[in-house]
C-alpha positions as CSV (number, residue, x, y, z in Angstrom):
1,M,0.0,0.0,0.0
2,M,1.4,3.4,-1.0
3,E,1.7,6.2,1.5
4,Q,-0.1,9.4,0.6
5,H,1.8,12.6,1.4
6,S,-0.4,15.7,1.4
7,H,1.5,18.8,0.3
8,R,-0.1,22.0,1.6
9,F,0.5,25.2,-0.2
10,E,1.4,28.0,2.2
11,R,0.7,31.5,0.9
12,G,3.7,33.8,1.1
13,T,6.3,31.0,1.6
14,D,7.0,30.2,-2.0
15,G,9.4,32.1,-4.1
16,P,12.6,33.9,-3.4
17,K,13.1,36.0,-0.2
18,V,16.1,38.0,-1.4
19,I,16.4,39.1,-5.0
20,L,19.8,40.6,-5.8
21,V,20.3,42.9,-8.7
22,G,23.7,44.1,-9.9
23,V,23.8,47.7,-11.1
24,D,26.6,49.7,-12.7
25,G,24.9,52.7,-14.2
26,S,24.5,51.1,-17.7
27,D,21.1,51.2,-19.3
28,S,20.9,47.4,-19.2
29,S,21.6,47.3,-15.5
30,L,18.9,49.9,-14.8
31,R,16.5,47.8,-16.9
32,A,17.6,44.8,-14.7
33,A,16.8,46.9,-11.6
34,A,13.3,47.7,-12.8
35,Y,12.7,44.0,-13.7
36,A,14.1,42.8,-10.4
37,G,11.9,45.4,-8.6
38,G,8.8,44.0,-10.3
39,L,9.9,40.5,-9.2
40,A,10.5,41.6,-5.7
41,R,7.1,43.2,-5.5
42,R,5.2,40.2,-6.8
43,Q,7.2,37.8,-4.6
44,R,7.1,40.1,-1.6
45,A,10.9,39.7,-1.5
46,L,13.6,42.0,-0.4
47,L,15.3,43.7,-3.3
48,A,19.1,44.0,-2.7
49,V,20.6,46.6,-5.2
50,V,24.3,45.9,-5.4
51,Y,27.0,48.1,-7.0
52,V,30.4,46.6,-7.3
53,Q,33.0,49.4,-7.1
54,P,36.1,48.5,-9.1
55,V,39.4,48.4,-7.4
56,M,42.4,49.5,-9.4
57,A,45.3,47.1,-9.6
58,A,48.3,48.3,-7.7
59,G,50.3,48.6,-10.9
60,A,47.7,50.8,-12.5
61,V,47.8,53.5,-9.8
62,L,50.1,56.2,-11.0
63,G,49.8,58.5,-8.0
64,A,47.3,59.9,-5.6
65,P,45.5,62.3,-8.1
66,V,44.5,59.3,-10.4
67,A,43.3,57.3,-7.4
68,D,41.3,60.3,-6.0
69,T,39.7,61.0,-9.4
70,T,38.7,57.3,-9.7
71,E,37.2,57.5,-6.2
72,E,35.2,60.6,-7.1
73,I,33.9,59.0,-10.3
74,A,32.9,55.9,-8.4
75,E,31.1,58.0,-5.7
76,D,29.3,60.0,-8.4
77,L,28.2,56.7,-10.0
78,V,27.0,55.4,-6.6
79,A,24.9,58.6,-6.3
80,Q,23.4,58.1,-9.8
81,I,22.7,54.4,-9.0
82,R,21.1,55.3,-5.7
83,D,18.9,57.9,-7.5
84,A,17.9,55.3,-10.1
85,A,17.1,52.8,-7.3
86,E,15.0,55.4,-5.6
87,R,13.0,55.8,-8.8
88,V,12.5,52.1,-9.1
89,K,11.5,51.9,-5.5
90,G,8.9,54.6,-6.0
91,I,7.4,52.7,-8.9
92,F,7.3,49.3,-7.3
93,E,7.0,50.0,-3.6
94,V,9.3,47.2,-2.6
95,R,11.5,46.6,0.4
96,W,15.0,47.3,-0.8
97,E,18.5,47.9,0.3
98,F,21.5,49.4,-1.4
99,H,24.9,47.8,-1.0
100,T,28.3,48.6,-2.4
101,F,31.0,45.9,-2.7
102,R,34.5,46.4,-3.9
103,G,36.3,44.2,-6.5
104,D,35.7,43.0,-10.0
105,P,32.1,42.7,-11.1
106,Y,31.9,38.8,-11.0
107,N,33.6,38.2,-7.7
108,G,31.9,41.2,-6.2
109,L,28.4,39.9,-7.1
110,V,29.3,36.4,-5.9
111,K,30.4,37.8,-2.5
112,A,27.3,40.0,-2.4
113,A,25.0,37.0,-3.2
114,D,26.7,34.9,-0.5
115,D,26.8,37.6,2.1
116,L,23.1,38.7,1.5
117,K,21.9,35.0,1.2
118,A,20.4,35.8,-2.2
119,D,17.8,33.4,-3.6
120,A,18.0,34.8,-7.1
121,V,20.4,37.1,-9.1
122,V,19.3,39.6,-11.8
123,V,21.8,41.3,-14.0
124,G,21.8,43.3,-17.2
125,A,23.3,41.9,-20.4
126,S,26.8,43.1,-21.1
127,E,27.0,46.2,-23.3
128,Q,30.7,45.7,-24.0
129,A,31.7,44.1,-27.3
130,G,34.7,42.3,-25.7
131,H,32.5,40.3,-23.5
132,R,31.2,38.4,-26.4
133,I,34.6,36.8,-26.6
134,V,35.7,36.6,-23.0
135,G,32.4,35.8,-21.5
136,S,30.2,38.3,-19.6
137,V,29.6,38.5,-15.9
138,A,26.1,37.1,-16.5
139,V,27.4,34.0,-18.3
140,R,30.0,33.4,-15.5
141,L,27.2,33.7,-12.8
142,V,25.0,31.2,-14.7
143,K,28.0,28.8,-15.0
144,A,28.7,29.1,-11.2
145,G,25.3,27.3,-10.8
146,R,24.7,28.6,-7.3
147,W,21.5,30.7,-7.9
148,P,18.9,31.2,-10.5
149,V,20.2,34.0,-12.7
150,T,18.0,36.2,-14.9
151,V,19.8,38.2,-17.6
152,V,17.8,41.3,-18.7
153,P,18.6,42.7,-22.2
């Protein structure tokens, strides 16, 4: 005789609890943020907006003025991304947090997803021609196979 297991559906317990979206100021990343905002609203999930601030290699730093300029540009970009995230938040009325990680985009997003216990990752498709050859951050995240990854064009 076979045992019958009853599976009860519990409203509000299915679906991701933390949706991470990587933003870098590009149009595709801002579309990804809007898409992720809609997902977070429908899933009643937390939207974690993550910007990975590049760190210059030691050999690339030619002196303090270059480093300072890079830092200013990065801070300006963070401000722009925060503004864009605010607009997304206003449209979707979702719970959200803004996080800045340092490093290269792939490793920064992996660390963010681990630290924030992301259930899903959303990124924009790469707009850089070279990524078609080398492989985009999105492709590398998919290949990591640790979270569902949505790539927004």
